[in-house]
DSSP file (Angstrom, degrees, kcal/mol; ACC not computed):
  #  RESIDUE AA STRUCTURE BP1 BP2  ACC     N-H-->O    O-->H-N    N-H-->O    O-->H-N    TCO  KAPPA ALPHA  PHI   PSI    X-CA   Y-CA   Z-CA
    1    1 A X     >        0   0    0      0, 0.0     4,-2.4     0, 0.0     5,-0.2   0.000 360.0 360.0 360.0 -27.1   -5.1    4.3   13.2
    2    2 A X  H  >  +     0   0    0      1,-0.2     4,-2.4     2,-0.2     5,-0.2   0.879 360.0  52.2 -62.1 -35.6   -4.9    8.1   12.5
    3    3 A X  H  > S+     0   0    0      2,-0.2     4,-2.8     1,-0.2    -1,-0.2   0.880 108.3  50.7 -69.2 -35.3   -1.9    7.5   10.3
    4    4 A X  H  > S+     0   0    0      2,-0.2     4,-2.8     1,-0.2     5,-0.3   0.946 112.1  46.7 -63.8 -47.0   -3.8    4.8    8.3
    5    5 A X  H  X S+     0   0    0     -4,-2.4     4,-2.6     1,-0.2     5,-0.2   0.920 114.0  48.7 -58.9 -46.4   -6.7    7.1    7.8
    6    6 A X  H  X S+     0   0    0     -4,-2.4     4,-2.8    -5,-0.2     5,-0.2   0.943 112.9  47.0 -59.4 -50.0   -4.3    9.9    6.8
    7    7 A X  H  X S+     0   0    0     -4,-2.8     4,-2.3     2,-0.2    -2,-0.2   0.936 115.0  44.0 -61.6 -49.5   -2.4    7.8    4.4
    8    8 A X  H  X S+     0   0    0     -4,-2.8     4,-2.5     2,-0.2     5,-0.3   0.918 113.9  50.9 -64.4 -42.7   -5.4    6.2    2.6
    9    9 A X  H  X S+     0   0    0     -4,-2.6     4,-2.9    -5,-0.3     5,-0.2   0.943 112.4  46.9 -58.0 -48.8   -7.2    9.6    2.4
   10   10 A X  H  X S+     0   0    0     -4,-2.8     4,-2.7    -5,-0.2    -2,-0.2   0.908 111.8  49.9 -57.4 -45.1   -4.1   11.2    0.9
   11   11 A X  H  X S+     0   0    0     -4,-2.3     4,-1.9    -5,-0.2    -1,-0.2   0.939 115.3  42.3 -64.3 -47.0   -3.6    8.5   -1.6
   12   12 A X  H  X S+     0   0    0     -4,-2.5     4,-2.9     1,-0.2     5,-0.2   0.926 114.8  50.9 -66.3 -42.7   -7.2    8.5   -2.8
   13   13 A X  H  X S+     0   0    0     -4,-2.9     4,-3.0    -5,-0.3     6,-0.4   0.918 107.8  53.1 -60.7 -42.1   -7.4   12.3   -2.9
   14   14 A X  H  X>S+     0   0    0     -4,-2.7     4,-1.4    -5,-0.2     5,-0.6   0.923 115.0  40.2 -57.7 -46.6   -4.2   12.5   -4.9
   15   15 A X  H  <5S+     0   0    0     -4,-1.9    -1,-0.2    -5,-0.2    -2,-0.2   0.903 117.2  49.9 -72.1 -39.3   -5.6   10.2   -7.6
   16   16 A X  H  <5S+     0   0    0     -4,-2.9    -2,-0.2     1,-0.2    -1,-0.2   0.908 123.6  27.9 -63.3 -47.4   -9.1   11.7   -7.4
   17   17 A X  H  <5S-     0   0    0     -4,-3.0    -1,-0.2    -5,-0.2    -2,-0.2   0.545  96.5-127.9 -97.8  -7.6   -8.0   15.3   -7.8
   18   18 A X  T  <5 +     0   0    0     -4,-1.4     2,-0.9    -5,-0.3    -3,-0.2   0.782  67.4 134.1  61.2  27.7   -4.8   14.8   -9.7
   19   19 A X    > < -     0   0    0     -5,-0.6     3,-1.5    -6,-0.4    -1,-0.2  -0.837  35.3-175.0-105.9  87.4   -3.1   17.0   -7.0
   20   20 A X  T 3  S+     0   0    0     -2,-0.9    -1,-0.1     1,-0.3    -6,-0.1   0.628  74.3  50.0 -68.3 -17.4   -0.1   14.8   -6.5
   21   21 A X  T 3  S+     0   0    0     -7,-0.1    -1,-0.3    -3,-0.1   -11,-0.0   0.253  77.6 137.6-106.1  13.4    1.5   16.7   -3.6
   22   22 A X    <   -     0   0    0     -3,-1.5     2,-0.4   -12,-0.1    -8,-0.1  -0.324  28.4-176.4 -62.2 137.2   -1.7   16.9   -1.4
   23   23 A X        -     0   0    0    -10,-0.1     2,-0.7    -9,-0.0   -16,-0.1  -1.000  29.7-122.0-134.2 138.8   -1.2   16.2    2.3
   24   24 A X        -     0   0    0     -2,-0.4     2,-1.2   -18,-0.2   -14,-0.1  -0.679  29.2-139.2 -75.7 113.8   -3.9   16.0    4.9
   25   25 A X    >   +     0   0    0     -2,-0.7     3,-1.1     1,-0.2     7,-0.2  -0.622  26.5 175.8 -84.5  98.6   -2.9   18.7    7.4
   26   26 A X  T 3  S+     0   0    0     -2,-1.2    -1,-0.2     1,-0.3     6,-0.1   0.490  73.8  74.7 -81.3  -1.3   -3.5   17.2   10.9
   27   27 A X  T 3  S+     0   0    0      4,-0.1     2,-0.5     5,-0.0    -1,-0.3   0.711  75.2  92.0 -76.0 -22.9   -2.0   20.3   12.4
   28   28 A X  S <> S-     0   0    0     -3,-1.1     4,-2.7     1,-0.2     5,-0.2  -0.652  76.8-145.2 -73.2 118.0   -5.2   22.1   11.5
   29   29 A X  H  > S+     0   0    0     -2,-0.5     4,-2.0     1,-0.2    -1,-0.2   0.839  95.7  51.3 -58.6 -37.4   -7.4   21.7   14.6
   30   30 A X  H  > S+     0   0    0      2,-0.2     4,-2.1     1,-0.2    -1,-0.2   0.927 111.9  45.5 -67.5 -45.3  -10.6   21.4   12.5
   31   31 A X  H  > S+     0   0    0      1,-0.2     4,-2.5     2,-0.2    -2,-0.2   0.925 112.4  51.3 -64.8 -44.7   -9.2   18.7   10.3
   32   32 A X  H  X S+     0   0    0     -4,-2.7     4,-2.8    -7,-0.2     5,-0.2   0.881 108.3  52.9 -59.0 -38.1   -7.8   16.8   13.2
   33   33 A X  H  X S+     0   0    0     -4,-2.0     4,-2.7    -5,-0.2     5,-0.2   0.917 108.7  49.6 -65.0 -42.8  -11.2   17.0   15.0
   34   34 A X  H  X S+     0   0    0     -4,-2.1     4,-2.3     2,-0.2    -2,-0.2   0.935 113.7  45.3 -59.9 -46.4  -12.9   15.5   11.9
   35   35 A X  H  X S+     0   0    0     -4,-2.5     4,-2.7     2,-0.2     5,-0.2   0.940 114.8  47.4 -65.0 -46.8  -10.4   12.6   11.7
   36   36 A X  H  X S+     0   0    0     -4,-2.8     4,-2.4     1,-0.2    -2,-0.2   0.919 113.6  47.8 -62.5 -41.5  -10.5   11.9   15.4
   37   37 A X  H  X S+     0   0    0     -4,-2.7     4,-2.5    -5,-0.2    -1,-0.2   0.888 111.3  51.5 -65.0 -38.2  -14.3   12.0   15.4
   38   38 A X  H  X S+     0   0    0     -4,-2.3     4,-2.6    -5,-0.2     5,-0.2   0.946 111.8  46.0 -62.1 -49.5  -14.4    9.7   12.4
   39   39 A X  H  X S+     0   0    0     -4,-2.7     4,-2.7     1,-0.2     5,-0.2   0.900 112.5  51.3 -60.1 -41.8  -12.1    7.2   14.0
   40   40 A X  H  X S+     0   0    0     -4,-2.4     4,-2.3    -5,-0.2    -2,-0.2   0.939 111.4  47.0 -61.8 -46.8  -14.1    7.4   17.3
   41   41 A X  H  X S+     0   0    0     -4,-2.5     4,-2.7     2,-0.2     5,-0.2   0.910 113.0  49.2 -64.1 -42.7  -17.4    6.7   15.4
   42   42 A X  H  X S+     0   0    0     -4,-2.6     4,-3.3     2,-0.2     6,-0.4   0.929 111.2  47.9 -62.5 -44.5  -15.9    3.9   13.5
   43   43 A X  H  X>S+     0   0    0     -4,-2.7     5,-0.7     1,-0.2     4,-0.7   0.915 114.6  47.8 -62.3 -40.2  -14.5    2.2   16.5
   44   44 A X  H  <5S+     0   0    0     -4,-2.3     3,-0.4    -5,-0.2    -2,-0.2   0.926 117.0  41.4 -64.0 -45.5  -17.8    2.6   18.3
   45   45 A X  H  <5S+     0   0    0     -4,-2.7    -2,-0.2     1,-0.2    -1,-0.2   0.882 127.5  30.0 -72.8 -40.0  -19.9    1.3   15.4
   46   46 A X  H ><5S-     0   0    0     -4,-3.3     3,-2.2    -5,-0.2    -1,-0.2   0.126 103.1-117.4-111.6  21.8  -17.6   -1.6   14.4
   47   47 A X  T 3<5 -     0   0    0     -4,-0.7    -3,-0.2    -3,-0.4    -4,-0.2   0.792  69.5 -62.3  49.6  37.2  -16.0   -2.5   17.8
   48   48 A X  T 3 <S+     0   0    0     -5,-0.7     2,-1.4    -6,-0.4    -1,-0.3   0.514 101.2 128.8  74.7   4.5  -12.5   -1.7   16.6
   49   49 A X    <   +     0   0    0     -3,-2.2     2,-0.5    -6,-0.2    -1,-0.1  -0.476  32.1 135.0 -92.5  66.7  -12.4   -4.3   13.9
   50   50 A X        -     0   0    0     -2,-1.4     2,-0.2     4,-0.0    -7,-0.0  -0.956  28.9-179.5-120.7 123.7  -11.3   -2.0   11.2
   51   51 A X     >  -     0   0    0     -2,-0.5     4,-2.2     1,-0.0     5,-0.2  -0.593  44.9 -92.6-113.4-179.6   -8.6   -2.9    8.7
   52   52 A X  H  > S+     0   0    0      1,-0.2     4,-2.6     2,-0.2     5,-0.2   0.865 122.5  55.1 -59.8 -39.5   -6.9   -1.1    5.8
   53   53 A X  H  > S+     0   0    0      2,-0.2     4,-2.6     1,-0.2    -1,-0.2   0.903 107.6  49.3 -64.1 -41.4   -9.3   -2.7    3.3
   54   54 A X  H  > S+     0   0    0      2,-0.2     4,-2.9     1,-0.2     5,-0.2   0.951 112.5  48.0 -62.3 -47.4  -12.3   -1.4    5.1
   55   55 A X  H  X S+     0   0    0     -4,-2.2     4,-2.6     1,-0.2     5,-0.3   0.905 112.3  49.3 -60.6 -41.7  -10.8    2.1    5.3
   56   56 A X  H  X S+     0   0    0     -4,-2.6     4,-2.9     2,-0.2     5,-0.2   0.945 113.3  45.8 -59.9 -49.6  -10.0    2.0    1.6
   57   57 A X  H  X S+     0   0    0     -4,-2.6     4,-2.4     1,-0.2    -2,-0.2   0.890 114.3  48.9 -64.2 -40.8  -13.5    0.9    0.6
   58   58 A X  H  X S+     0   0    0     -4,-2.9     4,-2.1    -5,-0.2    -2,-0.2   0.957 115.1  42.8 -62.5 -51.5  -15.1    3.5    2.9
   59   59 A X  H  X S+     0   0    0     -4,-2.6     4,-2.6    -5,-0.2     5,-0.2   0.894 114.8  49.8 -65.4 -42.2  -13.0    6.4    1.6
   60   60 A X  H  X S+     0   0    0     -4,-2.9     4,-2.9    -5,-0.3     5,-0.2   0.950 109.3  52.9 -59.4 -47.3  -13.3    5.3   -2.0
   61   61 A X  H  X S+     0   0    0     -4,-2.4     4,-1.0    -5,-0.2    -2,-0.2   0.897 110.5  47.2 -56.9 -41.9  -17.0    5.0   -1.6
   62   62 A X  H >X S+     0   0    0     -4,-2.1     4,-0.6     1,-0.2     3,-0.6   0.934 112.7  48.0 -68.6 -44.1  -17.2    8.6   -0.2
   63   63 A X  H >< S+     0   0    0     -4,-2.6     3,-1.5     1,-0.2    -2,-0.2   0.895 106.0  58.6 -63.3 -37.1  -15.0   10.1   -3.0
   64   64 A X  H >< S+     0   0    0     -4,-2.9     3,-1.0     1,-0.3     4,-0.2   0.788  96.6  63.4 -66.0 -23.6  -17.1    8.3   -5.7
   65   65 A X  H << S+     0   0    0     -4,-1.0    -1,-0.3    -3,-0.6    -2,-0.2   0.759 111.0  37.0 -67.0 -24.3  -20.2   10.1   -4.4
   66   66 A X  T X< S+     0   0    0     -3,-1.5     3,-1.0    -4,-0.6    10,-0.3   0.127  80.4 118.3-112.8  17.8  -18.5   13.4   -5.4
   67   67 A X  T <  S+     0   0    0     -3,-1.0    -1,-0.1     1,-0.3     9,-0.1   0.875  87.8  26.9 -58.7 -40.3  -16.8   12.3   -8.6
   68   68 A X  T 3  S+     0   0    0     -4,-0.2    -1,-0.3    -3,-0.2     2,-0.2   0.303  94.0 123.9-104.8   8.9  -18.7   14.6  -10.9
   69   69 A X    <   -     0   0    0     -3,-1.0     7,-0.8     1,-0.0     2,-0.6  -0.463  50.9-148.9 -74.4 137.8  -19.5   17.3   -8.4
   70   70 A X  E     +A   75   0A   0     -2,-0.2     2,-0.2     5,-0.2     5,-0.2  -0.935  27.8 178.5-105.1 118.8  -18.4   20.9   -9.1
   71   71 A X  E >   -A   74   0A   0      3,-0.8     3,-0.8    -2,-0.6     7,-0.1  -0.542  47.6 -96.3-113.0 177.1  -17.7   22.6   -5.8
   72   72 A X  T 3  S+     0   0    0      1,-0.2     3,-0.1    -2,-0.2     6,-0.1   0.774 127.0  54.5 -60.8 -26.4  -16.5   25.9   -4.7
   73   73 A X  T 3  S-     0   0    0      1,-0.3    -1,-0.2     4,-0.3     2,-0.2   0.683 121.4-104.5 -81.3 -19.7  -13.0   24.4   -4.6
   74   74 A X  E X   -A   71   0A   0     -3,-0.8     3,-1.4     3,-0.2    -3,-0.8  -0.570  53.6 -37.4 118.6 173.9  -13.3   23.2   -8.1
   75   75 A X  E 3  S+A   70   0A   0      1,-0.2    -5,-0.2    -2,-0.2     3,-0.1  -0.526 128.3  19.3 -73.6 135.6  -13.9   19.9   -9.9
   76   76 A X  T 3  S+     0   0    0     -7,-0.8     2,-0.5   -10,-0.3    -1,-0.2   0.544 100.7 111.2  83.9   5.9  -12.2   17.0   -8.1
   77   77 A X    <   +     0   0    0     -3,-1.4     2,-0.3    -8,-0.3    -4,-0.3  -0.965  39.8 171.0-119.2 130.4  -11.8   18.9   -4.8
   78   78 A X        -     0   0    0     -2,-0.5     2,-0.3    -5,-0.1   -15,-0.0  -0.879  34.0-106.7-131.7 160.0  -13.8   18.0   -1.7
   79   79 A X    >>  -     0   0    0     -2,-0.3     3,-1.2     1,-0.1     4,-0.8  -0.634  28.9-122.2 -84.4 146.9  -13.8   19.0    1.9
   80   80 A X  H >> S+     0   0    0      1,-0.3     4,-2.6    -2,-0.3     3,-1.0   0.876 111.6  57.1 -58.5 -39.2  -12.4   16.6    4.5
   81   81 A X  H 3> S+     0   0    0      1,-0.3     4,-1.4     2,-0.2     7,-0.4   0.745  97.8  63.6 -69.4 -20.1  -15.7   16.5    6.4
   82   82 A X  H <4 S+     0   0    0     -3,-1.2    -1,-0.3     2,-0.2    -2,-0.2   0.826 114.7  32.1 -67.2 -29.2  -17.5   15.3    3.2
   83   83 A X  H << S+     0   0    0     -3,-1.0    -2,-0.2    -4,-0.8    -1,-0.2   0.791 135.3  23.9 -96.3 -34.5  -15.4   12.2    3.3
   84   84 A X  H  < S+     0   0    0     -4,-2.6    -3,-0.2   -22,-0.1    -2,-0.2   0.266 100.2 104.3-118.6  11.7  -14.9   11.6    7.0
   85   85 A X  S  X S-     0   0    0     -4,-1.4     4,-1.6    -5,-0.3     5,-0.1  -0.125  86.3 -88.7 -89.3-173.5  -17.9   13.4    8.5
   86   86 A X  H  > S+     0   0    0      1,-0.2     4,-1.8     2,-0.2     5,-0.1   0.893 125.2  51.2 -62.0 -43.9  -21.2   12.4   10.1
   87   87 A X  H  > S+     0   0    0      1,-0.2     4,-2.7     2,-0.2    -1,-0.2   0.828 104.8  57.8 -64.2 -31.6  -23.0   12.5    6.8
   88   88 A X  H  > S+     0   0    0     -7,-0.4     4,-2.2     2,-0.2    -1,-0.2   0.908 105.5  50.0 -64.9 -39.3  -20.4   10.3    5.2
   89   89 A X  H  X S+     0   0    0     -4,-1.6     4,-2.0     2,-0.2    -2,-0.2   0.888 110.9  49.7 -65.9 -38.3  -21.1    7.7    7.9
   90   90 A X  H  X S+     0   0    0     -4,-1.8     4,-1.5     2,-0.2    -2,-0.2   0.906 109.2  51.2 -65.1 -41.2  -24.8    8.0    7.1
   91   91 A X  H  < S+     0   0    0     -4,-2.7    -2,-0.2     1,-0.2    -1,-0.2   0.902 109.8  51.0 -58.9 -41.2  -24.1    7.5    3.4
   92   92 A X  H >< S+     0   0    0     -4,-2.2     3,-1.0     1,-0.2    -1,-0.2   0.886 109.2  50.2 -64.0 -40.2  -22.1    4.4    4.2
   93   93 A X  H 3< S+     0   0    0     -4,-2.0    -1,-0.2     1,-0.2    -2,-0.2   0.786 116.9  40.8 -68.8 -28.4  -24.9    3.0    6.3
   94   94 A X  T 3< S+     0   0    0     -4,-1.5    -1,-0.2    -5,-0.1    -2,-0.2   0.036  84.0 141.1-110.7  26.1  -27.4    3.6    3.5
   95   95 A X    <   -     0   0    0     -3,-1.0    -3,-0.1     1,-0.1    -4,-0.0  -0.246  54.5-102.7 -68.0 158.6  -25.3    2.5    0.5
   96   96 A X    >   -     0   0    0      1,-0.1     3,-1.2     2,-0.0     4,-0.2  -0.222  30.6-104.5 -77.3 170.7  -26.9    0.6   -2.4
   97   97 A X  T 3  S+     0   0    0      1,-0.3     3,-0.4     2,-0.1    -1,-0.1   0.782 118.3  49.9 -66.6 -30.0  -26.5   -3.1   -2.9
   98   98 A X  T 3> S+     0   0    0      1,-0.2     4,-1.6     2,-0.1    -1,-0.3   0.050  71.4 117.6-101.8  26.7  -24.1   -2.6   -5.9
   99   99 A X  H <> S+     0   0    0     -3,-1.2     4,-2.5     1,-0.2    -1,-0.2   0.844  71.0  57.5 -62.4 -34.2  -21.7   -0.2   -4.1
  100  100 A X  H  > S+     0   0    0     -3,-0.4     4,-2.6     1,-0.2    -1,-0.2   0.900 103.7  53.4 -68.4 -38.0  -18.7   -2.6   -4.3
  101  101 A X  H  > S+     0   0    0      1,-0.2     4,-1.9    -3,-0.2    -1,-0.2   0.936 111.4  44.8 -59.5 -44.5  -19.1   -2.7   -8.1
  102  102 A X  H  X S+     0   0    0     -4,-1.6     4,-2.3     1,-0.2    -2,-0.2   0.880 111.2  54.3 -69.8 -35.2  -19.0    1.1   -8.4
  103  103 A X  H  X S+     0   0    0     -4,-2.5     4,-2.8     1,-0.2    -1,-0.2   0.936 108.2  49.3 -59.2 -44.5  -16.1    1.3   -5.9
  104  104 A X  H  X S+     0   0    0     -4,-2.6     4,-2.3     1,-0.2    -2,-0.2   0.877 110.6  50.0 -65.0 -36.7  -14.1   -1.1   -8.1
  105  105 A X  H  X S+     0   0    0     -4,-1.9     4,-3.0    -5,-0.2    -1,-0.2   0.920 111.0  49.4 -63.2 -43.3  -14.8    0.9  -11.1
  106  106 A X  H  X S+     0   0    0     -4,-2.3     4,-2.1     1,-0.2    -2,-0.2   0.905 110.9  50.2 -63.9 -42.0  -13.7    4.1   -9.3
  107  107 A X  H  <>S+     0   0    0     -4,-2.8     5,-2.2     2,-0.2     4,-0.4   0.902 114.1  44.0 -62.2 -42.2  -10.5    2.3   -8.2
  108  108 A X  H ><5S+     0   0    0     -4,-2.3     3,-0.8     3,-0.2    -2,-0.2   0.921 112.6  52.1 -66.4 -44.4   -9.7    1.2  -11.7
  109  109 A X  H 3<5S+     0   0    0     -4,-3.0    -2,-0.2     1,-0.2    -1,-0.2   0.886 119.2  34.8 -61.5 -37.7  -10.5    4.5  -13.3
  110  110 A X  T 3<5S-     0   0    0     -4,-2.1    -1,-0.2    -5,-0.2    -2,-0.2   0.347 105.1-127.1 -99.2   3.7   -8.3    6.4  -10.9
  111  111 A X  T < 5 -     0   0    0     -3,-0.8     2,-0.6    -4,-0.4    -3,-0.2   0.928  38.1-175.5  49.8  53.8   -5.6    3.7  -10.7
  112  112 A X      < +     0   0    0     -5,-2.2     2,-0.4    -6,-0.1    -1,-0.2  -0.715  11.1 161.5 -87.9 122.6   -5.7    3.7   -6.9
  113  113 A X        -     0   0    0     -2,-0.6     2,-0.4  -102,-0.1     0, 0.0  -0.993  29.6-142.4-140.9 131.5   -3.1    1.4   -5.3
  114  114 A X        -     0   0    0     -2,-0.4     2,-0.2     1,-0.0  -106,-0.0  -0.779  27.7-118.5 -90.7 137.5   -1.8    1.4   -1.8
  115  115 A X        -     0   0    0     -2,-0.4     2,-0.3     1,-0.1     3,-0.0  -0.480  25.2-123.3 -74.2 146.5    1.8    0.6   -1.4
  116  116 A X        -     0   0    0     -2,-0.2     3,-0.1     1,-0.1    -1,-0.1  -0.620  30.3-101.1 -85.8 145.8    2.8   -2.4    0.6
  117  117 A X        -     0   0    0     -2,-0.3     2,-0.1     1,-0.1    -1,-0.1  -0.362  44.4-103.8 -61.5 143.5    5.0   -2.1    3.5
  118  118 A X        -     0   0    0      1,-0.1     2,-0.6    -3,-0.0    -1,-0.1  -0.448  29.2-131.8 -69.2 140.7    8.6   -3.1    2.8
  119  119 A X        -     0   0    0     -2,-0.1     2,-0.4    -3,-0.1    -1,-0.1  -0.846  18.0-140.5 -94.6 125.7    9.6   -6.5    4.1
  120  120 A X        -     0   0    0     -2,-0.6     2,-0.5     0, 0.0     0, 0.0  -0.694  14.5-164.8 -88.0 134.1   12.9   -6.4    6.0
  121  121 A X        -     0   0    0     -2,-0.4     2,-0.1     4,-0.0    -2,-0.0  -0.982  14.4-135.4-121.0 126.6   15.2   -9.3    5.4
  122  122 A X     >  -     0   0    0     -2,-0.5     4,-1.6     1,-0.1     3,-0.2  -0.429  21.6-115.9 -79.1 159.5   18.1   -9.9    7.8
  123  123 A X  H  > S+     0   0    0      1,-0.2     4,-2.5     2,-0.2     5,-0.2   0.837 110.9  57.6 -65.0 -33.9   21.6  -10.7    6.5
  124  124 A X  H  > S+     0   0    0      2,-0.2     4,-2.4     1,-0.2    -1,-0.2   0.923 106.9  47.1 -65.1 -43.9   21.7  -14.2    8.1
  125  125 A X  H  > S+     0   0    0      1,-0.2     4,-2.4     2,-0.2    -1,-0.2   0.876 113.0  50.3 -65.2 -36.1   18.5  -15.4    6.3
  126  126 A X  H  X S+     0   0    0     -4,-1.6     4,-2.4     2,-0.2    -2,-0.2   0.897 109.4  51.6 -68.1 -39.9   19.8  -14.0    3.0
  127  127 A X  H  X S+     0   0    0     -4,-2.5     4,-2.1     2,-0.2    -2,-0.2   0.929 111.5  46.8 -62.0 -46.5   23.1  -15.8    3.5
  128  128 A X  H  X S+     0   0    0     -4,-2.4     4,-2.2     1,-0.2    -2,-0.2   0.917 112.4  49.6 -61.5 -44.6   21.3  -19.1    4.2
  129  129 A X  H  X S+     0   0    0     -4,-2.4     4,-2.0     1,-0.2    -1,-0.2   0.900 111.4  48.5 -64.6 -40.5   19.0  -18.7    1.2
  130  130 A X  H  X S+     0   0    0     -4,-2.4     4,-2.2     1,-0.2    -1,-0.2   0.878 110.1  52.7 -66.8 -35.7   22.0  -17.9   -1.1
  131  131 A X  H  X S+     0   0    0     -4,-2.1     4,-1.7     2,-0.2    -2,-0.2   0.904 108.9  49.4 -66.0 -41.5   23.9  -20.9    0.3
  132  132 A X  H  X S+     0   0    0     -4,-2.2     4,-0.9     1,-0.2    -2,-0.2   0.899 110.2  51.5 -63.7 -40.7   20.9  -23.2   -0.5
  133  133 A X  H >X S+     0   0    0     -4,-2.0     3,-0.6     1,-0.2     4,-0.6   0.890 108.1  51.5 -65.5 -40.7   20.7  -21.7   -4.0
  134  134 A X  H >< S+     0   0    0     -4,-2.2     3,-0.6     1,-0.2    -1,-0.2   0.881 107.9  53.2 -64.2 -35.3   24.4  -22.4   -4.6
  135  135 A X  H >< S+     0   0    0     -4,-1.7     3,-1.1     1,-0.2    -1,-0.2   0.705  89.2  79.7 -73.3 -19.3   23.9  -26.1   -3.5
  136  136 A X  H << S+     0   0    0     -4,-0.9    -1,-0.2    -3,-0.6    -2,-0.2   0.884 116.3  10.8 -58.5 -41.3   21.1  -26.7   -6.0
  137  137 A X  T X< S+     0   0    0     -3,-0.6     3,-1.4    -4,-0.6     6,-0.5  -0.178  91.0 176.7-131.1  39.9   23.4  -27.2   -8.9
  138  138 A X  T <   -     0   0    0     -3,-1.1    -3,-0.1     1,-0.3     3,-0.1  -0.168  65.7  -0.5 -55.5 132.2   26.8  -27.4   -7.1
  139  139 A X  T 3  S+     0   0    0      1,-0.2     2,-0.3    20,-0.1    -1,-0.3   0.760 105.3 113.5  61.3  30.9   29.8  -28.1   -9.3
  140  140 A X  S <> S-     0   0    0     -3,-1.4     4,-1.5     1,-0.1    -1,-0.2  -0.900  77.9-117.8-126.1 157.3   27.9  -28.3  -12.5
  141  141 A X  H  > S+     0   0    0     -2,-0.3     4,-1.8     1,-0.2     5,-0.2   0.872 119.4  54.8 -60.8 -34.3   27.9  -26.2  -15.6
  142  142 A X  H  > S+     0   0    0      1,-0.2     4,-2.4     2,-0.2    -1,-0.2   0.893 103.8  55.4 -63.9 -36.9   24.3  -25.5  -15.0
  143  143 A X  H  > S+     0   0    0     -6,-0.5     4,-2.7     2,-0.2    -1,-0.2   0.833 103.4  54.3 -65.1 -32.9   25.3  -24.3  -11.5
  144  144 A X  H  X S+     0   0    0     -4,-1.5     4,-2.3     2,-0.2    -1,-0.2   0.935 111.3  44.7 -64.4 -46.2   27.7  -21.8  -12.9
  145  145 A X  H  X S+     0   0    0     -4,-1.8     4,-2.7     2,-0.2    -2,-0.2   0.891 113.5  51.3 -64.7 -39.1   25.0  -20.2  -15.1
  146  146 A X  H  X S+     0   0    0     -4,-2.4     4,-2.1     2,-0.2    -2,-0.2   0.945 112.4  44.9 -62.3 -49.5   22.6  -20.3  -12.1
  147  147 A X  H  <>S+     0   0    0     -4,-2.7     5,-2.6     1,-0.2     4,-0.4   0.881 115.0  48.1 -64.2 -38.2   25.1  -18.6   -9.8
  148  148 A X  H ><5S+     0   0    0     -4,-2.3     3,-0.6     3,-0.2    -1,-0.2   0.913 111.1  50.6 -69.9 -40.8   26.0  -16.0  -12.4
  149  149 A X  H 3<5S+     0   0    0     -4,-2.7    -2,-0.2     1,-0.2    -1,-0.2   0.884 120.1  35.3 -62.9 -39.5   22.4  -15.2  -13.3
  150  150 A X  T 3<5S-     0   0    0     -4,-2.1    -1,-0.2    -5,-0.2    -2,-0.2   0.359 106.9-124.4 -97.9   4.9   21.5  -14.7   -9.6
  151  151 A X  T < 5 +     0   0    0     -3,-0.6    -3,-0.2    -4,-0.4    -4,-0.1   0.953  56.3 151.9  52.9  56.9   24.8  -13.1   -8.7
  152  152 A X      < +     0   0    0     -5,-2.6    -4,-0.1    -6,-0.1    -1,-0.1   0.507  19.1 126.4 -97.0  -6.2   25.4  -15.7   -5.9
  153  153 A X        +     0   0    0     -6,-0.4     2,-0.4    16,-0.1   -23,-0.0  -0.311  27.6 170.0 -60.3 128.4   29.2  -15.7   -5.9
  154  154 A X    >   -     0   0    0     -2,-0.1     3,-1.9     3,-0.1     6,-0.3  -0.935  27.4-151.5-140.3 113.4   30.7  -15.0   -2.5
  155  155 A X  T 3  S+     0   0    0     -2,-0.4    -1,-0.1     1,-0.3    -2,-0.0   0.620  97.1  50.8 -63.4 -10.5   34.5  -15.5   -2.1
  156  156 A X  T 3  S+     0   0    0      4,-0.0    -1,-0.3     5,-0.0     2,-0.2   0.469  85.5 103.9-104.9  -3.5   34.0  -16.4    1.6
  157  157 A X  S <> S-     0   0    0     -3,-1.9     4,-2.1     1,-0.1     5,-0.2  -0.526  72.3-131.1 -80.6 146.2   31.3  -19.0    1.2
  158  158 A X  H  > S+     0   0    0      1,-0.2     4,-1.8     2,-0.2     5,-0.1   0.883 106.5  54.3 -62.1 -39.6   32.2  -22.7    1.6
  159  159 A X  H  > S+     0   0    0      1,-0.2     4,-1.0     2,-0.2    -1,-0.2   0.911 111.2  44.2 -63.9 -43.0   30.4  -23.6   -1.6
  160  160 A X  H  4 S+     0   0    0     -6,-0.3    -1,-0.2     1,-0.2    -2,-0.2   0.857 110.9  53.5 -73.1 -35.2   32.3  -21.1   -3.7
  161  161 A X  H  < S+     0   0    0     -4,-2.1    -1,-0.2     1,-0.2    -2,-0.2   0.885 116.7  38.4 -64.6 -38.7   35.7  -21.9   -2.2
  162  162 A X  H  < S+     0   0    0     -4,-1.8    -1,-0.2    -5,-0.2    -2,-0.2   0.565  90.6 112.3 -89.3 -10.5   35.3  -25.6   -3.0
  163  163 A X    ><  -     0   0    0     -4,-1.0     3,-1.2    -5,-0.1     4,-0.2  -0.393  63.6-143.3 -69.2 135.5   33.6  -25.2   -6.4
  164  164 A X  T 3  S+     0   0    0      1,-0.2     3,-0.2     2,-0.1    -1,-0.1   0.586 100.3  54.5 -77.6  -6.7   35.6  -26.3   -9.4
  165  165 A X  T >> S+     0   0    0      1,-0.1     3,-1.4     2,-0.1     4,-1.2   0.202  70.7 112.4-105.7  16.7   34.2  -23.3  -11.5
  166  166 A X  H <>  +     0   0    0     -3,-1.2     4,-2.2     1,-0.3     5,-0.2   0.813  68.5  64.2 -60.5 -30.6   35.2  -20.6   -9.0
  167  167 A X  H 3> S+     0   0    0     -3,-0.2     4,-0.8     1,-0.2    -1,-0.3   0.805 102.2  50.4 -64.6 -28.4   37.7  -19.1  -11.4
  168  168 A X  H <4 S+     0   0    0     -3,-1.4     3,-0.2     2,-0.2    -1,-0.2   0.885 111.0  47.7 -72.9 -40.9   34.9  -18.3  -13.8
  169  169 A X  H  < S+     0   0    0     -4,-1.2    -2,-0.2     1,-0.2    -1,-0.2   0.838 103.5  61.1 -71.7 -33.7   32.8  -16.6  -11.1
  170  170 A X  H  <        0   0    0     -4,-2.2    -1,-0.2     1,-0.3    -2,-0.2   0.850 360.0 360.0 -63.7 -31.7   35.8  -14.5   -9.8
  171  171 A X     <        0   0    0     -4,-0.8    -1,-0.3    -3,-0.2    -2,-0.2   0.467 360.0 360.0 -73.3 360.0   36.1  -12.8  -13.2
């Protein structure tokens, strides 16, 4: 969970502050303590049922509270404990009814998007999928266009070996 908190915090901070290379330094004992304490408090309060969307909404809510604040660090710069500290949890518990509206505005304004994890595809499933696609319009002029458009030619596949248009695909 510490990696999720770190990732979401960094992504929102980067967009909020326009400091694109920001990294949350968990080697710093004080910062690590804030993050660990935050995770402990959340797990205690919500019985461990915390997902990425909850973390995103929580962290965005906290950043939105300081959107126009001018701090000693400068505009758009906040301390970690302001976002993940005890008072942040209190602000979350006492948020207004329309907090989600303001969160969505903040997300749109700063173009905050979390990347999705890459989906791994094994070669066998790709081979089967390509085979099914070749069979859809097998031995037709439409099939040639389909295979060329999707780059489905495979000189070792049964469909391509038996296809009457294989000479077009080889070129």
